[in-house]
N, C-alpha and C positions, 0 to 999 in steps of 0.2 A: 509640419506635418508627421505624422506617425507611420510607421511600418513595422511589419511582423514578418520575418524571414525565417522559414522553415528548411533548416537544412537537413539532407536526407528526406525533402519533399516528396520525392515518389516512392518512399519506402512505406512498409507495411503500418507502422505507427502513425505516420502523417495522414495515409489514405483511409485507415480504419478509425482512427480516434480523433485526431487534431482537426481535421477537414470537417467532419461531421460535427466535432464542437463548435468549431465557428460559424457554420451554418446555422445551428441550434441557437447561437449567440445574435446572429442576425435576424433570424426570425423573432426573437423576444425583442429585438430592438435594443440590444446592449453594446453592440460593437462600437467603438469610438467614431466619431464623424470623420471621414476623409481616410480612413485606415486602409493602407495597402497591405495585401497579403502576397508574398512572394516566394514560391516554392523553389529551392536552389536543389538540384542534384547533378550528378555525373551524366546521366543518359540524355541524349538528344531526344526531345520531343516536342511535339508543337503543342501550343497552349489549348488549342480545341480538343486534341486527344486527351490531354491530361485533365480537361475540365469533364471530358466524357468518363474517364475513371473516377473522378470525385463525385459525379452525380450518381454513379451506380452504386458508390460505397454510401452515400448519403441517403438514398432511398431504402437502401437495406436497414439503415439505423433509425429512419424516420419514424416509422410504426404509426401511422395515422397522424403524423405531425408534418407531413410533405406539404410543401406550398411552392409551386411554379415561381411565384413573384418573389419569395424570399430567397430562392436559389439564384435566380436572375440577378438579385442585389449583390449577394455575397460572390458570385461569380464575377461580376464587374470589378470587384476589388482583387481578384486573384490573378496572378501572372506567373509564368515558369520560365525559369532561366537554366540552361545546362552550364555548370561552372566546375573548374578544378579548384574547391574551397581550399586547398592546402598551400597555394601560393597567391601572392598578392596580385600576379599577373593573371591567374586563372579568375579572380574576382572582379576584373574590370568590367565583365557583362553585367554583374550583379550592380556593381557601384554606378554604373550608367543608368539603370533602372532606378535605383533609389534617389538620384539626382539630388536634391538639396535637404532632402529628408534627414533630421539628426535626432529624431525621437525614435531610436531604434531598438527593438528587440529581437534577438537571436534566439532560436530554439533548436539545440542540438539534438536532433533525433537520428543520431549516426553512433558508430561503435566509439566507446570512450577512447579507443586507441587514437582517435581521430580529434579529440578535444584540443590537444596541446597545438597540432599543425594548423587547425582552423583559427585558433585564437591568435596564432603568431601571424597567419596571412592577414586576418582581419586588422591587426595593429598596423602592419605594414602597408596596408592599403588605405590607412586613413580611416578607418571605419568603426572606431572604438572611442568614440568622445565621451565626455562626462554624463550626458543622456542616454548612453547606450546600455542596454542590459542584456544578460545572457541567461537562458535557461538550460542546464544540464540534466539530461535522462538519466536515471540509475541505469546500471550501477556505475558509481563513478570509483573506479577501482576495484581489485578484487582483495585488497587487504590495506593495512595502514600505511605501508610503504607506497604501495603504487598510487592510492588516495592522495598522499602528501606530494608525490612528483606530479600528478595532474594539477591539482590544487594549485602548487606554485606556478606552473605554466599558465593557468588561468588569471592568477594574481599578477603577472606581468603587464595584463591589458586590462583587467577590471578590478576596482574596489571591491571588498566584500559586499557593500551595499548594492552592487551592481549584478551580484551572482545569486541565481535562483536555482538550488538543487531540489530537484522536483520528486516528489514521492506522491504519486497520484492517489494512494489511499487517503490522504490528506484533505483531499479535493471532495471526497464522498460527503454526502449531506448528512448521514448519520454519524459520522466521525466528528463534523462540527457540531452536531446535535448533543454529542456527548459533553463538550465544553459548556453548553447552554444547560444542560440538565445539572451537571455537577455545580456549576457557579452563578447559575440563575434562580436556583430553589434553594429553599432553607430546609426542605425536608431530607435532601441527600448528603449535603456536606458533612453535617456532624455524625453520619453513620459511615462515612468513607474512611475508615481506618481498621487497624487491627484489633478494635475492641467489637466490631460488628461484622465485619468480613472474614470469612473462613479461607478462601482462596480465590484466584482469579484464573481463568483459562482463555487462551488465545488459539482459535484454531484457524488455518487456512488451509483448506482442502481442495485439491484439483482431481477430476477425472481422467484427464488426458496424460499421455506419456510424455517423454522428451523427444521423441521421433528423431527428425533430421536436425533439431537444435542440439544434438549431442556435443559438438565441437565446443560450444559455448559453455553448456551446462557440465561438461567434465572439467572445466576449469573453475566452476563456482559452486556448483551443488546446491542442495537445499538450504544449507546453512548461511551462505553467502548470497544466493539469489533471492530469498524470501526473509529469512529471519533476521538479518543484519539491517534491512531498512523497513520494509513494511511493518513486520511485526514489533520490532523495537519501538518503533514510532508509535503504534497503538498503545504499547504497554507505557510509553511516556506519557501520554494524553490521560491514561486511567490513573498512574501513579502520581503526577506531578502535583506540587502546592499549588493554591490558588495565586496567580499572577496579579500584579499590585494594578494591573489594567490590561487592555488587549493590544497594547503596543508590541511589535512584532518582537523585541529584544526581551520584553518582559515575559512572553510566552516561552520564547527559546531559552530564556535563562533557567526557567523552572525544569525544562526538558533536560537541559544538561546536567542539572544536579542530580536527577533520577539515574541518568547513565552513570555519574561518577559513583553513584551509591550501589551500583550492581555488584554482588560479590563474584569476586572472581572464581572461575572453575578451573581445578588443577587435574594433572594425572592422578591425584591420590584419590580424587572422588568422581572422577569423569564417568565411569560406569554406573554408579549409582545417581547421577543426577541428569545426565543425557541418554538419548537412544539414536543410534543412526540406522537407517533401513534402505535398501534397494529393493525395487521390484522385479520379478522374475517373470517369465512368461506365464499366460494362463487366459481365460476368458473374460474378457470385458463386454459391456452391453451391447456391443455390435459384432460380438464374435470374437475368434482368437487374436491376442495380442502379444507382442514380442516382450522380451524382458529387455533391461537396459543393456545389458551387455551384448544381447542380439542386436539391437539398434546400433550400438556402437562399434560391433564387429570385432571386440578384443575384450578380454578382462579388464574389470575397472572396480576400484574401492569407492566411487564416489557415492556421496549420499543422495538419493532420491526423496527420502524422508528424514526428518529429524524432529523429536522431541525431547523437551528440557524442562527442568525447573530453574527457575531464576528467583533469586532471594534479593530484595531491597534493603540494604543496612541503613535504616534510619527509623526515627521514633514511629511514624505514621504506619510503617508497614512491617516493622519487626516481626517475624514469626509468620507472615502471610506468604504462602509459595505463589509465584505466577508461573503457571504450566503454559509452556506454548509447543504446539505442533504443527507441521505443515509437510506436505507430501504430495507427489505424483501417483496417479493410477488408484486413488481412493474412491470411496463409494460415491462421494457427493461433493458437488462443487459449493463449498460452503466456506464462508468467512464470518466469524462471530467472536465477540468478546463476552464471556460469561463472569458476571460478578457473583460469586456465591455467599449469601449472607450466613451466619451462623444459626443455629436452632435456638429455639426459644429455650432459655435455662431451666425451666420446669412446665410441663404441660398439665394443664388443669382437666384436661378433656380423658374419657376413659379410652378412647381409641389412641392410643399414643402414637402407634405407628402411623395414623393417619395424617399427623401433622408434619407437613413438609416445609423445610426452611425457605425462606424468600430466595429468589432468584432473578437477577436481573439478566437479560440476553440482549446485546447488541448486535443485530445481524447486518452485516454488510453486503454478502452475497449468499443466495441468489437474489434475494430481496432486500430492501434496507428496511429496518424497524427496530424499534426498540421496545421490549415488553417486560414487564413484571409479574412475577407469578407470587401470589399471596394466598393466604388461606381465608375461606369463606363458608358460612354455615350451608350445608346441603339442605334444599327445599324439602319441607316434609314437617309431620306432627309426631313424630318420634320423641318420647321423653327424653331420651338421651341425646344430647346435642351431637349430631355428625358433621364433620368438616371434609371440605374438598377444596383442593388446589385450582383455582382459576388464574388464567393468563390474560393480563390486560395489554392491549397495546397502548404504549404511549405516544405513538406517532399518529395513528389514525382512530383512536378510539378503543372502545373494549372490543378486544378479539376482532378489531377492524370492520365491525358490522355497521352497514350503512355508509361507510366512507368511502371515499373515492381519492385515493393518494393523486398527487399532481405527477407531471410527466417524471420520470426519472432520468434526472440529468446525467451525462457523462462527467466523470470527476475532473476531465481535464477543463470543462467550462469555466468553472471556477478558479481553477489555477492560471489558465490564460488571462481571464481578466486581470487578476491579482498582479501577474508578472508585468502586463502592459502597464499597470497604475503603478508599479514599484512597491506593492504590499508584499512584505516577505513573510508574514506571520505563519502561513501554511507551508514554508519552504525550510530546508534543513540547513542550518548555520554550518559552518566549517567546525567548529570545535564540537558539534553534536555529532557530525559525521566521523570524526577522529575518534571519539569516546566509543561509539557503536562499533567501529573497526577494531579498537584495542580490545574490546571485550570479546568479540567474535573470534579474532585472532587467538585469543587465550584458549577458547574451547578448541579451535582447530589445532593447537600446538599440544593441547592436553591429549586430544585423540591419538596425535602422531606418537606422543611419547608413551602414551599406554598401549600402542598398537592396536587400538579400537577399530576393527573392521566392521561394516554394516551387517546387521541382520537382513535376510532376506524376507520379503513378504509378497504375497498373492495379489493380483490386482482385484479390485473390490472390495478390499478389506480395509480396515482403518489403521495400516501398518503393522508392523511385526508385533508380536505378542509382549514383547519386552515394552513398548509403548503403554500398554495397559497397567502392566507391572510397575512401572514408574508412579502412577497415581496410587495403584492398590497398596504399596508399601506405606503410604501415608493415611490409609483408610479411605480413599476418594476414588472416583470413577469420572471419567469423561463424560460431558454432557451428551444427550441425544436429542433427536429432534421432537420427542412427544412432550417436551416442556418439563 
């Protein structure tokens, strides 16, 4: 029999994301027969009280997909146990509940500082057999050195094939659809290079501030919290060479090659190709908001915004800049990848300025969609042909008209299924994480050497003006939502 153990089962990630994901998988009939779900946490709590919290969370996420029968079925699978997961003795109650189950998947929804102690305790308790798997929630470490320390501790109990480093962005339907779009169609891959593409933009914008999460954020900042994992993973999927097949290692080998090809950023050029920012106090959509230093209660030079130009030094992408930006207190909650194609080499139309270069936009938040902007004749009987850009949705039809998208899945649904099945395609391999940390550490060290402090920016703006100048120097601008 199989069991899924959620360490940190009473925390925000488990209650808000993981348990609703498991409910939807049950609702769709996708959970393995006989699967046990055991939530493990420090707090003493009855199973009934825990299930009541889970039910409240699931109802909030169900949005028209609630079923009493489905919840009853998933609730039968769920148990709760209070443990000290950092010692073998503290895991005795969990071991008793697991019984003879040996196909075990452990999801560590806890602080990375606990990964090592929990893994050591699991091994000492005899709960780390060859069929066991462990899922590590990001961030794994805060730099290359700490990642290697944590990874070495995990490796004492689990082989690499048993370790699943999760990045929930890779579980999003649109991200997986990017792979299908690139490698399942002949019309895109021949154009996916520096002959046809002018540049690529990756934006992850958040409207919220850091708030009471500042102790965590003050250690990581936007560079380590978002760019090192989510954004570099998206860059890899856009830039990687076609894998030989969809075997997990085939895909991840190509992603590692991209990370190896990233041009290092040094103190000599860090002010030209990167921008740091930190929000100050001002007015948000719901009234006055505090600046980061006010939330922290002391001065800080941590970055709540970062934008940079990344260059990939290989034949496919030579000369094509990848612009990335992420930040807190921005005007929109938006995650998107923009593939900006080059303009036509010569326009035969009188209205030359009306010819807009093709653009593909892969939207991950707030909605998921892939759209393509192409030129089309403007309807009418004018003797001179007039053109207009139209935006076609490649997910739900032209402009989404008459199409009803399926239920928007939580990204963790796919990743939980894959982890329990042992499919590591959408998870981060150790050498991937190492190369990502190595490159990001280089940026951080360049900032320190150049004494580059963050620019300030107001809430509700797209970061400091320097973020716009980063592209303006190259004659480009950030994408806007008007297509």
